[in-house]
N, CA and C atoms as an extended XYZ file, in Angstrom:
441
Properties=species:S:1:pos:R:3:atomname:S:1:resname:S:1:resid:I:1 pbc="F F F"
N        61.595      143.725      165.455 N   UNK     1
C        60.956      142.362      165.065 CA  UNK     1
C        61.595      141.659      166.685 C   UNK     1
N        62.766      142.159      167.760 N   UNK     2
C        62.770      141.151      168.725 CA  UNK     2
C        61.469      141.390      169.285 C   UNK     2
N        61.245      142.373      170.033 N   UNK     3
C        60.142      142.668      170.862 CA  UNK     3
C        58.685      141.882      170.548 C   UNK     3
N        58.525      141.599      169.023 N   UNK     4
C        57.197      141.148      168.569 CA  UNK     4
C        57.468      139.503      169.121 C   UNK     4
N        58.449      138.702      168.746 N   UNK     5
C        58.742      137.454      169.019 CA  UNK     5
C        58.677      137.319      170.563 C   UNK     5
N        59.368      138.404      171.172 N   UNK     6
C        59.217      137.978      173.016 CA  UNK     6
C        57.763      138.034      173.484 C   UNK     6
N        56.686      139.143      172.506 N   UNK     7
C        55.265      138.485      172.968 CA  UNK     7
C        54.613      137.508      172.777 C   UNK     7
N        55.413      136.992      171.765 N   UNK     8
C        54.404      135.589      170.926 CA  UNK     8
C        55.164      134.091      171.443 C   UNK     8
N        56.667      134.926      172.030 N   UNK     9
C        57.149      133.312      172.923 CA  UNK     9
C        56.384      133.338      173.829 C   UNK     9
N        56.734      134.090      174.618 N   UNK    10
C        56.292      134.619      176.572 CA  UNK    10
C        54.438      133.904      176.085 C   UNK    10
N        53.714      134.952      175.330 N   UNK    11
C        52.388      134.614      175.637 CA  UNK    11
C        52.235      132.915      175.187 C   UNK    11
N        52.964      132.051      174.195 N   UNK    12
C        52.456      130.809      174.372 CA  UNK    12
C        52.722      129.898      175.124 C   UNK    12
N        53.957      130.403      175.770 N   UNK    13
C        54.419      129.748      176.819 CA  UNK    13
C        53.572      130.041      177.910 C   UNK    13
N        53.419      130.686      178.062 N   UNK    14
C        52.464      130.871      178.970 CA  UNK    14
C        50.867      130.784      178.991 C   UNK    14
N        50.503      130.589      177.627 N   UNK    15
C        49.047      129.728      177.570 CA  UNK    15
C        49.636      128.166      177.439 C   UNK    15
N        50.650      127.363      177.419 N   UNK    16
C        51.086      126.437      177.271 CA  UNK    16
C        50.576      126.199      178.901 C   UNK    16
N        51.234      126.937      179.292 N   UNK    17
C        51.266      126.351      180.892 CA  UNK    17
C        49.866      126.332      181.401 C   UNK    17
N        49.317      127.770      181.567 N   UNK    18
C        47.886      127.599      181.517 CA  UNK    18
C        47.351      125.872      181.105 C   UNK    18
N        47.254      126.005      179.743 N   UNK    19
C        46.665      124.683      179.284 CA  UNK    19
C        47.097      123.644      180.113 C   UNK    19
N        48.223      122.985      180.621 N   UNK    20
C        48.952      122.512      181.362 CA  UNK    20
C        48.447      122.256      182.849 C   UNK    20
N        47.770      123.134      182.873 N   UNK    21
C        47.337      123.447      184.576 CA  UNK    21
C        45.639      123.152      184.810 C   UNK    21
N        45.200      123.726      183.784 N   UNK    22
C        43.639      123.448      183.708 CA  UNK    22
C        43.577      122.009      182.979 C   UNK    22
N        44.055      121.388      182.532 N   UNK    23
C        43.656      120.530      181.607 CA  UNK    23
C        44.962      120.161      181.440 C   UNK    23
N        45.256      118.968      182.280 N   UNK    24
C        46.580      118.230      181.925 CA  UNK    24
C        46.686      116.871      181.293 C   UNK    24
N        45.305      116.126      181.352 N   UNK    25
C        45.319      114.873      180.466 CA  UNK    25
C        44.746      115.551      178.712 C   UNK    25
N        43.691      116.530      178.901 N   UNK    26
C        43.948      117.170      177.170 CA  UNK    26
C        45.089      117.506      176.754 C   UNK    26
N        46.427      118.156      177.674 N   UNK    27
C        47.431      118.424      177.348 CA  UNK    27
C        48.198      117.410      176.767 C   UNK    27
N        48.357      115.902      177.674 N   UNK    28
C        49.278      115.268      177.476 CA  UNK    28
C        48.166      114.473      176.580 C   UNK    28
N        46.869      114.154      176.237 N   UNK    29
C        46.628      113.304      174.857 CA  UNK    29
C        46.558      114.037      173.617 C   UNK    29
N        46.709      115.574      173.639 N   UNK    30
C        47.047      116.365      172.198 CA  UNK    30
C        48.163      116.203      171.960 C   UNK    30
N        49.267      116.657      172.931 N   UNK    31
C        50.167      117.509      172.144 CA  UNK    31
C        51.618      116.242      171.824 C   UNK    31
N        51.442      115.855      170.553 N   UNK    32
C        52.032      114.948      169.629 CA  UNK    32
C        53.536      114.062      170.452 C   UNK    32
N        54.064      113.343      170.993 N   UNK    33
C        54.878      112.637      170.960 CA  UNK    33
C        54.973      112.637      172.763 C   UNK    33
N        54.178      113.379      172.963 N   UNK    34
C        54.247      113.491      175.253 CA  UNK    34
C        53.396      112.716      175.610 C   UNK    34
N        52.470      111.187      174.808 N   UNK    35
C        52.219      109.893      175.541 CA  UNK    35
C        53.524      108.611      175.630 C   UNK    35
N        54.416      109.192      174.786 N   UNK    36
C        55.759      108.155      174.292 CA  UNK    36
C        56.622      108.461      175.723 C   UNK    36
N        56.456      109.745      176.231 N   UNK    37
C        57.935      109.592      177.112 CA  UNK    37
C        57.574      109.319      178.118 C   UNK    37
N        56.171      108.971      179.103 N   UNK    38
C        55.900      107.877      180.243 CA  UNK    38
C        54.475      108.223      180.523 C   UNK    38
N        53.889      107.548      181.269 N   UNK    39
C        52.713      107.603      181.844 CA  UNK    39
C        52.115      108.461      182.437 C   UNK    39
N        50.910      108.746      181.778 N   UNK    40
C        50.237      109.999      182.740 CA  UNK    40
C        50.293      110.766      183.185 C   UNK    40
N        51.158      111.914      184.292 N   UNK    41
C        50.947      112.235      185.740 CA  UNK    41
C        50.488      113.576      185.730 C   UNK    41
N        49.405      113.765      186.331 N   UNK    42
C        48.554      115.048      186.806 CA  UNK    42
C        49.982      115.791      187.672 C   UNK    42
N        50.163      115.879      188.913 N   UNK    43
C        51.744      116.226      189.272 CA  UNK    43
C        52.638      116.940      188.599 C   UNK    43
N        52.988      115.560      188.012 N   UNK    44
C        54.223      116.475      186.940 CA  UNK    44
C        54.234      117.149      186.063 C   UNK    44
N        53.171      117.361      185.071 N   UNK    45
C        52.482      117.963      184.477 CA  UNK    45
C        52.274      119.391      184.710 C   UNK    45
N        51.722      119.607      185.989 N   UNK    46
C        51.301      120.599      186.488 CA  UNK    46
C        52.633      121.399      186.827 C   UNK    46
N        53.499      120.235      187.487 N   UNK    47
C        54.934      121.274      188.177 CA  UNK    47
C        55.458      121.828      186.660 C   UNK    47
N        55.467      120.998      185.602 N   UNK    48
C        56.096      121.386      184.557 CA  UNK    48
C        55.354      122.816      183.706 C   UNK    48
N        53.950      122.864      184.417 N   UNK    49
C        53.247      124.124      183.668 CA  UNK    49
C        54.043      125.081      184.627 C   UNK    49
N        54.456      124.993      186.024 N   UNK    50
C        54.211      126.194      186.883 CA  UNK    50
C        55.491      126.667      185.924 C   UNK    50
N        56.594      125.683      185.130 N   UNK    51
C        58.014      126.506      184.860 CA  UNK    51
C        57.373      127.454      183.454 C   UNK    51
N        56.596      126.517      182.655 N   UNK    52
C        56.219      127.351      181.673 CA  UNK    52
C        55.806      128.501      181.749 C   UNK    52
N        54.503      128.771      182.559 N   UNK    53
C        54.343      129.919      183.102 CA  UNK    53
C        55.247      131.179      183.624 C   UNK    53
N        55.871      130.790      184.728 N   UNK    54
C        57.571      131.863      184.810 CA  UNK    54
C        58.110      132.023      183.245 C   UNK    54
N        58.153      130.921      183.150 N   UNK    55
C        59.046      131.613      181.682 CA  UNK    55
C        58.294      132.640      180.316 C   UNK    55
N        56.865      131.999      180.567 N   UNK    56
C        56.159      132.607      179.724 CA  UNK    56
C        56.262      134.069      180.359 C   UNK    56
N        55.591      134.483      181.959 N   UNK    57
C        55.356      135.610      182.235 CA  UNK    57
C        56.921      136.737      182.226 C   UNK    57
N        58.183      135.875      182.439 N   UNK    58
C        59.419      136.900      182.018 CA  UNK    58
C        59.256      137.214      180.792 C   UNK    58
N        59.334      136.598      179.586 N   UNK    59
C        59.552      137.156      178.458 CA  UNK    59
C        57.967      138.463      178.400 C   UNK    59
N        56.976      138.081      178.623 N   UNK    60
C        55.818      138.784      178.397 CA  UNK    60
C        56.210      140.236      179.193 C   UNK    60
N        56.947      140.348      180.777 N   UNK    61
C        57.588      141.738      181.278 CA  UNK    61
C        58.796      142.206      180.512 C   UNK    61
N        59.488      141.118      179.557 N   UNK    62
C        60.829      141.585      179.029 CA  UNK    62
C        60.238      142.730      177.750 C   UNK    62
N        58.716      141.914      177.175 N   UNK    63
C        58.292      142.743      176.150 CA  UNK    63
C        57.711      144.588      176.441 C   UNK    63
N        57.515      143.908      177.851 N   UNK    64
C        56.856      145.082      178.091 CA  UNK    64
C        58.091      146.240      178.976 C   UNK    64
N        59.123      145.731      179.304 N   UNK    65
C        60.119      146.572      179.614 CA  UNK    65
C        61.047      145.746      179.490 C   UNK    65
N        62.288      146.327      178.870 N   UNK    66
C        63.424      146.067      177.980 CA  UNK    66
C        64.597      145.705      179.237 C   UNK    66
N        64.212      146.666      180.532 N   UNK    67
C        64.902      146.627      181.529 CA  UNK    67
C        64.889      144.896      182.386 C   UNK    67
N        64.117      144.023      181.951 N   UNK    68
C        63.256      143.031      182.526 CA  UNK    68
C        64.168      141.670      181.822 C   UNK    68
N        65.553      142.261      181.590 N   UNK    69
C        66.586      141.258      180.394 CA  UNK    69
C        66.624      140.287      181.550 C   UNK    69
N        67.085      140.379      182.676 N   UNK    70
C        67.696      139.515      183.563 CA  UNK    70
C        66.536      137.928      184.032 C   UNK    70
N        64.801      138.811      183.236 N   UNK    71
C        64.277      137.564      183.743 CA  UNK    71
C        64.012      136.672      182.486 C   UNK    71
N        63.902      137.411      181.202 N   UNK    72
C        64.014      136.768      180.030 CA  UNK    72
C        65.767      136.149      179.917 C   UNK    72
N        66.495      135.755      180.810 N   UNK    73
C        67.458      135.368      180.847 CA  UNK    73
C        67.207      134.462      181.510 C   UNK    73
N        66.519      134.122      182.508 N   UNK    74
C        66.011      132.852      183.358 CA  UNK    74
C        65.119      132.112      182.408 C   UNK    74
N        64.280      132.899      181.783 N   UNK    75
C        63.553      131.955      180.693 CA  UNK    75
C        64.256      131.270      179.747 C   UNK    75
N        65.110      132.285      179.151 N   UNK    76
C        66.145      131.411      178.470 CA  UNK    76
C        66.559      130.424      178.922 C   UNK    76
N        66.878      130.356      180.239 N   UNK    77
C        68.019      128.982      180.870 CA  UNK    77
C        66.919      127.934      180.785 C   UNK    77
N        65.376      128.156      181.728 N   UNK    78
C        64.596      127.114      181.251 CA  UNK    78
C        64.499      126.590      179.742 C   UNK    78
N        64.027      127.372      178.667 N   UNK    79
C        64.270      126.694      177.751 CA  UNK    79
C        64.908      126.336      176.800 C   UNK    79
N        66.382      126.339      177.230 N   UNK    80
C        67.542      126.341      176.246 CA  UNK    80
C        67.596      124.489      177.817 C   UNK    80
N        67.786      124.650      178.748 N   UNK    81
C        67.171      123.393      179.347 CA  UNK    81
C        66.196      122.018      179.038 C   UNK    81
N        65.287      122.491      178.938 N   UNK    82
C        64.251      121.537      177.934 CA  UNK    82
C        64.872      121.325      177.000 C   UNK    82
N        65.341      121.862      175.871 N   UNK    83
C        65.868      121.770      174.846 CA  UNK    83
C        66.938      120.411      174.920 C   UNK    83
N        67.988      120.486      175.620 N   UNK    84
C        68.989      119.639      175.906 CA  UNK    84
C        68.377      118.094      176.949 C   UNK    84
N        67.514      118.662      177.368 N   UNK    85
C        66.834      117.645      178.084 CA  UNK    85
C        66.569      116.012      176.525 C   UNK    85
N        65.339      117.425      175.934 N   UNK    86
C        65.180      116.555      174.538 CA  UNK    86
C        65.977      115.921      173.384 C   UNK    86
N        67.235      116.732      173.388 N   UNK    87
C        68.290      116.470      173.029 CA  UNK    87
C        69.145      115.105      173.492 C   UNK    87
N        68.965      115.613      175.015 N   UNK    88
C        69.793      114.380      175.384 CA  UNK    88
C        68.806      112.499      175.276 C   UNK    88
N        67.470      112.648      175.340 N   UNK    89
C        66.925      111.740      174.705 CA  UNK    89
C        66.723      111.375      173.602 C   UNK    89
N        67.125      111.984      172.568 N   UNK    90
C        67.065      111.753      170.962 CA  UNK    90
C        68.671      111.075      171.224 C   UNK    90
N        69.908      111.472      171.896 N   UNK    91
C        71.069      110.748      171.677 CA  UNK    91
C        70.988      109.840      171.954 C   UNK    91
N        70.747      109.473      173.234 N   UNK    92
C        70.874      108.119      174.234 CA  UNK    92
C        69.523      107.147      173.797 C   UNK    92
N        68.824      107.477      172.484 N   UNK    93
C        67.591      106.378      172.261 CA  UNK    93
C        66.655      106.141      172.961 C   UNK    93
N        66.609      107.480      173.754 N   UNK    94
C        65.057      107.357      174.944 CA  UNK    94
C        63.509      107.754      173.769 C   UNK    94
N        64.315      108.647      173.269 N   UNK    95
C        63.691      109.204      172.504 CA  UNK    95
C        63.647      108.893      170.550 C   UNK    95
N        62.547      109.148      170.298 N   UNK    96
C        62.984      108.489      168.765 CA  UNK    96
C        63.124      109.822      167.623 C   UNK    96
N        64.059      109.697      166.660 N   UNK    97
C        64.755      110.655      165.548 CA  UNK    97
C        63.581      111.189      165.446 C   UNK    97
N        62.575      110.491      164.875 N   UNK    98
C        60.979      111.284      164.498 CA  UNK    98
C        60.496      112.430      165.325 C   UNK    98
N        60.636      112.278      166.642 N   UNK    99
C        60.075      112.853      167.885 CA  UNK    99
C        61.517      114.164      168.226 C   UNK    99
N        62.390      113.928      167.419 N   UNK   100
C        63.836      115.506      167.530 CA  UNK   100
C        63.415      115.991      166.932 C   UNK   100
N        63.167      115.580      165.546 N   UNK   101
C        62.204      116.370      164.548 CA  UNK   101
C        61.247      116.928      164.370 C   UNK   101
N        60.484      116.412      165.252 N   UNK   102
C        59.341      116.754      165.435 CA  UNK   102
C        59.565      118.155      166.127 C   UNK   102
N        60.351      118.265      167.029 N   UNK   103
C        60.489      118.812      168.345 CA  UNK   103
C        61.191      120.342      167.871 C   UNK   103
N        61.778      120.229      166.664 N   UNK   104
C        62.452      121.632      166.105 CA  UNK   104
C        62.079      122.701      166.076 C   UNK   104
N        60.661      122.794      165.525 N   UNK   105
C        59.980      123.878      165.690 CA  UNK   105
C        59.407      124.141      166.766 C   UNK   105
N        59.253      123.711      167.758 N   UNK   106
C        58.962      123.863      169.054 CA  UNK   106
C        59.655      124.272      170.237 C   UNK   106
N        60.264      122.937      170.525 N   UNK   107
C        61.352      122.816      171.581 CA  UNK   107
C        63.119      122.940      171.469 C   UNK   107
N        63.007      123.325      170.271 N   UNK   108
C        64.641      123.839      170.052 CA  UNK   108
C        64.599      125.449      169.586 C   UNK   108
N        63.685      125.185      168.859 N   UNK   109
C        63.564      126.514      168.058 CA  UNK   109
C        62.944      127.877      169.138 C   UNK   109
N        62.237      127.283      170.321 N   UNK   110
C        61.734      127.945      171.142 CA  UNK   110
C        63.257      128.185      172.163 C   UNK   110
N        64.104      127.653      171.860 N   UNK   111
C        64.899      127.661      173.332 CA  UNK   111
C        66.015      129.047      172.222 C   UNK   111
N        65.897      128.477      171.528 N   UNK   112
C        66.959      129.788      170.775 CA  UNK   112
C        66.702      130.902      170.314 C   UNK   112
N        65.231      131.016      169.985 N   UNK   113
C        64.411      132.544      170.246 CA  UNK   113
C        64.899      133.273      171.617 C   UNK   113
N        64.598      132.051      172.969 N   UNK   114
C        64.964      133.110      174.147 CA  UNK   114
C        66.074      133.224      174.561 C   UNK   114
N        67.052      131.743      174.226 N   UNK   115
C        68.342      132.860      173.727 CA  UNK   115
C        68.482      134.088      173.184 C   UNK   115
N        67.888      134.313      171.824 N   UNK   116
C        68.464      135.468      171.301 CA  UNK   116
C        67.611      137.170      171.745 C   UNK   116
N        66.187      136.586      172.276 N   UNK   117
C        65.814      137.682      173.072 CA  UNK   117
C        66.692      138.097      174.506 C   UNK   117
N        67.064      136.846      175.036 N   UNK   118
C        67.492      137.629      176.193 CA  UNK   118
C        68.819      137.807      175.925 C   UNK   118
N        69.839      137.619      175.286 N   UNK   119
C        71.372      138.025      174.786 CA  UNK   119
C        71.411      139.452      174.487 C   UNK   119
N        72.137      140.176      175.337 N   UNK   120
C        72.087      141.296      175.691 CA  UNK   120
C        72.662      142.319      174.575 C   UNK   120
N        71.862      142.862      173.954 N   UNK   121
C        72.199      144.103      172.999 CA  UNK   121
C        72.787      145.397      173.112 C   UNK   121
N        74.095      145.678      172.259 N   UNK   122
C        75.008      146.569      172.974 CA  UNK   122
C        74.053      147.404      172.692 C   UNK   122
N        72.983      148.691      171.974 N   UNK   123
C        72.460      149.296      172.410 CA  UNK   123
C        71.388      149.062      173.522 C   UNK   123
N        71.191      147.741      174.103 N   UNK   124
C        70.619      148.321      174.779 CA  UNK   124
C        71.241      147.965      176.399 C   UNK   124
N        72.728      147.980      176.237 N   UNK   125
C        73.373      147.987      177.579 CA  UNK   125
C        73.912      149.163      177.415 C   UNK   125
N        73.927      150.418      176.625 N   UNK   126
C        74.607      151.600      176.381 CA  UNK   126
C        73.298      152.290      177.617 C   UNK   126
N        71.847      151.917      176.962 N   UNK   127
C        70.863      152.488      177.135 CA  UNK   127
C        70.517      152.466      178.984 C   UNK   127
N        70.973      150.799      179.772 N   UNK   128
C        70.667      150.694      180.790 CA  UNK   128
C        72.446      151.508      181.201 C   UNK   128
N        73.496      151.964      180.849 N   UNK   129
C        74.421      152.582      181.833 CA  UNK   129
C        73.679      153.723      181.453 C   UNK   129
N        73.519      154.588      180.917 N   UNK   130
C        72.696      155.665      180.663 CA  UNK   130
C        72.117      156.144      181.878 C   UNK   130
N        70.835      155.099      181.892 N   UNK   131
C        69.761      155.119      182.808 CA  UNK   131
C        70.511      155.276      184.668 C   UNK   131
N        71.749      154.023      184.765 N   UNK   132
C        71.999      154.118      185.706 CA  UNK   132
C        72.971      155.157      185.868 C   UNK   132
N        73.436      155.713      184.889 N   UNK   133
C        74.158      157.519      185.449 CA  UNK   133
C        72.802      158.375      185.984 C   UNK   133
N        72.073      158.330      185.389 N   UNK   134
C        71.042      158.992      185.448 CA  UNK   134
C        70.275      158.832      186.610 C   UNK   134
N        70.603      157.789      187.475 N   UNK   135
C        69.920      157.341      188.852 CA  UNK   135
C        71.106      158.128      189.630 C   UNK   135
N        72.523      157.357      189.489 N   UNK   136
C        73.869      158.119      190.204 CA  UNK   136
C        73.592      159.448      190.526 C   UNK   136
N        72.914      160.350      189.506 N   UNK   137
C        73.466      161.583      189.471 CA  UNK   137
C        71.957      162.339      190.205 C   UNK   137
N        70.800      161.760      190.509 N   UNK   138
C        69.926      162.319      190.659 CA  UNK   138
C        70.117      161.785      192.274 C   UNK   138
N        70.715      160.852      192.598 N   UNK   139
C        71.130      160.259      194.163 CA  UNK   139
C        71.804      161.556      194.553 C   UNK   139
N        73.385      162.064      193.799 N   UNK   140
C        74.165      162.779      194.106 CA  UNK   140
C        73.883      164.044      194.070 C   UNK   140
N        72.631      164.351      193.590 N   UNK   141
C        72.180      165.978      193.579 CA  UNK   141
C        71.001      165.847      195.234 C   UNK   141
N        70.772      164.825      195.582 N   UNK   142
C        69.693      164.994      196.727 CA  UNK   142
C        70.163      164.981      198.082 C   UNK   142
N        71.843      164.042      197.785 N   UNK   143
C        72.850      164.334      198.707 CA  UNK   143
C        73.416      166.048      199.244 C   UNK   143
N        73.461      166.651      197.912 N   UNK   144
C        74.069      167.962      197.688 CA  UNK   144
C        72.986      168.895      198.508 C   UNK   144
N        71.694      168.461      198.322 N   UNK   145
C        70.942      169.864      198.652 CA  UNK   145
C        70.924      169.181      200.284 C   UNK   145
N        70.587      168.066      200.584 N   UNK   146
C        70.778      167.822      202.340 CA  UNK   146
C        72.029      168.220      203.134 C   UNK   146
N        73.386      168.262      202.405 N   UNK   147
C        74.541      168.812      203.125 CA  UNK   147
C        74.442      170.436      203.127 C   UNK   147
């Protein structure tokens, strides 16, 4: 289930980033609440698109290869900081409570899923440790052959 959610969140984030890059005005107009955050700014939207593309790509990479968990941690950091900005805006009154509730399934749930995806799993950690041991043993064999 974790891998499927990693694919879904990664592809959705990357698709959002592409949409923001290709059609920033349409993205600004279509996404509920975005116009309430300030005036349209193509450059700013495309800057944020870059972050969504990188975060989505990192999750897709992790879905393909569990050893890319450090990339997923970076993605989770972006999603979490993004959610904290939204939460801060809601707490300080810069964003309405209605918008904060509206952000629950996308912004906040996305951050929680990204953290869950990137969080180390004991079986994965054991697998990584075994992989590292295999690499060390192979390197030791090569060194012994040269001596």
